[in-house]
C-alpha positions in Angstrom: 7.5 -72.9 -4.8 10.5 -70.6 -4.2 13.5 -72.0 -6.2 16.6 -71.3 -8.2 17.0 -73.0 -11.6 20.5 -72.7 -13.2 20.1 -72.6 -16.9 23.9 -72.2 -17.0 26.8 -71.8 -14.6 29.6 -70.6 -17.0 31.0 -67.2 -17.5 33.5 -65.2 -19.6 34.5 -65.4 -23.2 36.2 -68.8 -23.5 33.6 -70.8 -21.6 30.9 -68.9 -23.4 32.3 -69.6 -26.9 33.1 -73.2 -26.2 30.0 -73.9 -24.1 32.1 -76.0 -21.8 29.5 -74.9 -19.3 26.2 -73.3 -20.4 25.9 -69.6 -20.0 22.1 -69.4 -19.7 21.9 -67.6 -16.4 19.3 -68.2 -13.7 15.5 -68.5 -13.4 14.3 -67.3 -10.0 10.9 -68.2 -8.7 10.1 -66.3 -5.5 7.0 -64.8 -4.0 4.9 -66.3 -6.8 7.0 -64.4 -9.4 9.1 -66.0 -12.1 12.1 -63.9 -13.2 14.9 -64.6 -15.8 18.2 -63.2 -14.5 21.2 -62.6 -16.9 20.0 -64.9 -19.8 23.3 -65.4 -21.6 23.7 -67.6 -24.7 21.8 -70.9 -24.4 19.1 -69.7 -22.0 16.2 -70.4 -24.3 17.4 -73.8 -25.4 18.0 -75.1 -21.8 14.7 -73.6 -20.6 12.9 -75.4 -23.4 14.6 -78.7 -22.7 13.7 -78.4 -19.0 10.0 -77.7 -19.9 9.9 -74.3 -18.2 6.8 -72.2 -18.9 8.5 -69.0 -20.0 5.2 -67.4 -20.8 4.8 -67.2 -17.1 7.8 -64.9 -16.6 7.0 -61.6 -15.0 10.3 -60.1 -16.0 13.8 -60.3 -17.4 16.6 -58.8 -15.3 20.1 -57.8 -16.6 23.0 -57.0 -14.3 25.0 -55.6 -17.2 25.4 -55.7 -21.0 28.2 -58.3 -21.4 27.3 -61.0 -23.8 27.6 -63.9 -21.3 24.8 -62.1 -19.3 22.5 -60.9 -22.1 23.0 -63.0 -25.2 19.5 -64.5 -25.0 17.7 -61.4 -23.6 15.7 -60.8 -26.7 14.5 -64.3 -27.3 13.5 -64.5 -23.6 11.4 -61.4 -24.1 9.8 -63.1 -27.1 9.1 -66.2 -25.0 7.7 -64.1 -22.1 5.3 -62.2 -24.4 4.4 -65.2 -26.6 6.1 -63.5 -29.5 4.6 -60.1 -28.7 1.0 -61.3 -28.9 0.6 -60.9 -25.1 1.9 -57.5 -23.9 3.3 -58.3 -20.5 6.2 -58.3 -18.2 9.1 -55.9 -17.4 12.6 -55.7 -18.7 15.1 -54.3 -16.0 18.5 -53.2 -17.2 21.1 -50.5 -16.7 21.1 -47.4 -18.9 24.3 -48.6 -20.7 22.5 -51.8 -21.8 19.4 -49.8 -23.0 20.8 -46.7 -24.6 24.6 -46.4 -24.9 25.2 -49.8 -26.5 21.7 -51.3 -26.5 21.4 -55.1 -26.1 17.6 -55.1 -26.0 16.2 -54.7 -29.5 14.1 -51.6 -29.8 11.1 -53.2 -31.4 10.8 -55.5 -28.4 10.2 -52.6 -26.1 6.6 -52.6 -27.5 6.1 -56.2 -26.5 6.5 -55.6 -22.8 4.5 -53.5 -20.4 7.5 -51.7 -19.1 11.2 -51.2 -19.6 12.6 -50.2 -16.2 16.0 -48.4 -15.9 18.2 -49.8 -13.2 20.2 -47.3 -11.1 22.3 -47.9 -8.0 20.8 -48.3 -4.6 17.2 -48.2 -5.8 14.1 -50.3 -5.0 12.1 -52.1 -7.7 9.1 -54.5 -7.9 8.4 -57.3 -10.3 5.1 -59.1 -9.8 5.0 -59.8 -6.1 8.8 -59.6 -5.7 10.6 -56.6 -4.3 14.3 -56.1 -4.8 17.1 -53.6 -4.4 20.1 -52.7 -6.6 23.6 -52.5 -5.1 26.1 -49.8 -5.5 27.8 -49.8 -8.9 30.2 -52.8 -9.2 33.8 -52.4 -10.4 33.6 -54.3 -13.6 35.7 -52.5 -16.2 33.7 -50.3 -18.4 30.4 -52.1 -17.8 27.7 -50.5 -15.7 26.9 -53.4 -13.4 24.6 -53.9 -10.4 23.8 -56.7 -8.1 20.6 -57.4 -6.3 19.0 -58.2 -3.0 15.6 -60.0 -3.3 13.1 -59.9 -0.4 11.3 -63.2 0.2 8.5 -63.7 2.7 10.8 -64.6 5.5 14.3 -64.5 4.0 16.6 -62.5 1.7 18.5 -63.7 -1.4 21.5 -61.9 -2.7 22.9 -62.1 -6.3 26.4 -60.8 -6.6 27.4 -60.7 -10.3 30.7 -59.8 -11.9 33.0 -57.4 -10.0 36.4 -56.8 -8.7 36.5 -57.1 -4.9 36.1 -54.0 -2.8 35.2 -53.8 0.9 31.8 -52.1 0.5 30.3 -55.2 -1.2 30.0 -57.0 2.1 27.8 -54.2 3.7 25.2 -54.4 0.9 25.0 -58.2 0.4 23.9 -59.0 4.0 21.4 -61.8 3.3 20.3 -65.3 4.2 21.3 -66.9 0.9 24.0 -65.5 -1.4 24.6 -66.4 -5.1 28.1 -65.3 -5.9 29.8 -65.2 -9.3 33.2 -66.8 -8.8 35.0 -66.8 -12.1 38.6 -67.1 -11.2 40.6 -69.9 -9.6 43.3 -67.4 -8.5 43.2 -63.6 -8.1 44.2 -61.9 -11.3 44.0 -58.6 -13.1 40.5 -59.2 -14.4 37.6 -57.5 -12.7 36.1 -60.7 -11.4 36.2 -62.5 -8.1 38.6 -65.3 -7.3 38.0 -68.3 -5.0 39.9 -66.6 -2.2 38.0 -63.3 -2.6 34.7 -65.1 -2.7 35.7 -66.8 0.6 36.6 -63.4 2.1 33.2 -62.0 1.2 31.3 -65.0 2.4 33.1 -64.8 5.7 32.3 -61.1 6.0 28.6 -61.4 4.9 28.0 -64.7 6.9 24.9 -65.9 4.9 23.2 -69.1 6.0 24.2 -70.6 2.7 26.2 -69.5 -0.4 25.9 -70.7 -4.0 28.9 -70.4 -6.4 28.2 -69.9 -10.1 29.5 -68.1 -13.2 32.7 -70.2 -13.5 35.6 -69.5 -15.8 37.7 -72.2 -17.4 40.4 -72.4 -14.7 38.1 -73.0 -11.8 36.0 -75.4 -13.8 39.0 -77.6 -14.8 40.3 -77.5 -11.2 36.9 -78.6 -9.9 34.1 -76.4 -8.7 33.1 -78.7 -5.9 36.7 -78.5 -4.6 36.4 -74.7 -4.6 33.1 -74.9 -2.7 34.6 -77.3 -0.1 37.6 -75.0 0.3 35.4 -72.0 0.9 33.1 -73.8 3.3 36.2 -75.0 5.3 37.5 -71.4 5.5 34.2 -69.7 6.4 32.1 -72.3 8.3 29.2 -71.5 5.8 27.4 -74.2 3.7 28.7 -73.6 0.2 27.2 -75.2 -2.9 28.8 -75.2 -6.4 25.9 -74.8 -8.8 25.6 -77.1 -11.8 24.0 -76.6 -15.2 20.3 -77.6 -14.8 20.4 -77.6 -11.0 17.3 -76.7 -9.0 17.7 -75.4 -5.5 14.8 -75.1 -3.0 15.2 -71.7 -1.4 13.1 -72.3 1.7 15.3 -75.4 2.5 18.4 -73.3 2.1 17.0 -70.4 4.2 16.2 -72.7 7.1 20.0 -73.1 7.5 20.3 -69.3 8.0 
């Protein structure tokens, strides 16, 4: 079954440190491949509570090295490899997260079959799932990439942290778009606001969009309110993800 499981929908430092929302990232099941995406703090705890079989993971994928996206990467590798007793799976990460300021502990490299370096606008395979990296995002000093996953009859985009820039819309043409929407209002931080997410969704025109990675301001104002506002502006079905939410991807893609 192709699905998204949100182990967490929170982002940035205050939400992460207070755990007002979990920061566990996403589990993607697609093309018979189970993949952990951006496992921030809390990922392993929420996965265990939900009874997910992490030993079936085929890979762990990091968009960038910031703690709210990678805090549980090492324990997810342990879970994927059954504590290193079963050498399997692939870790995908940008060079900055592997070499410059490594967030994947070096001894764990021997637990997996492969550590794959992410670069912009390249193609990769994990299990039976093919995906592409975006151009480099504009996210401060952090080397950051988004992804376009190719399903059997639909495409799924994951747009993580970035400042808005026009070229984003050209890459993220997809049937279903997951978009990190951290800010209630546009600010100086290299993150998308509600109005900028609406602009991108209007330009991309996916069949459905899912908001996640919320900061404190948008969470307090109401994430469902933000989703409704964007849906009204764009005419696209927009869902605000919730911690623990499961979304059936074929059902969403049918709306495309």
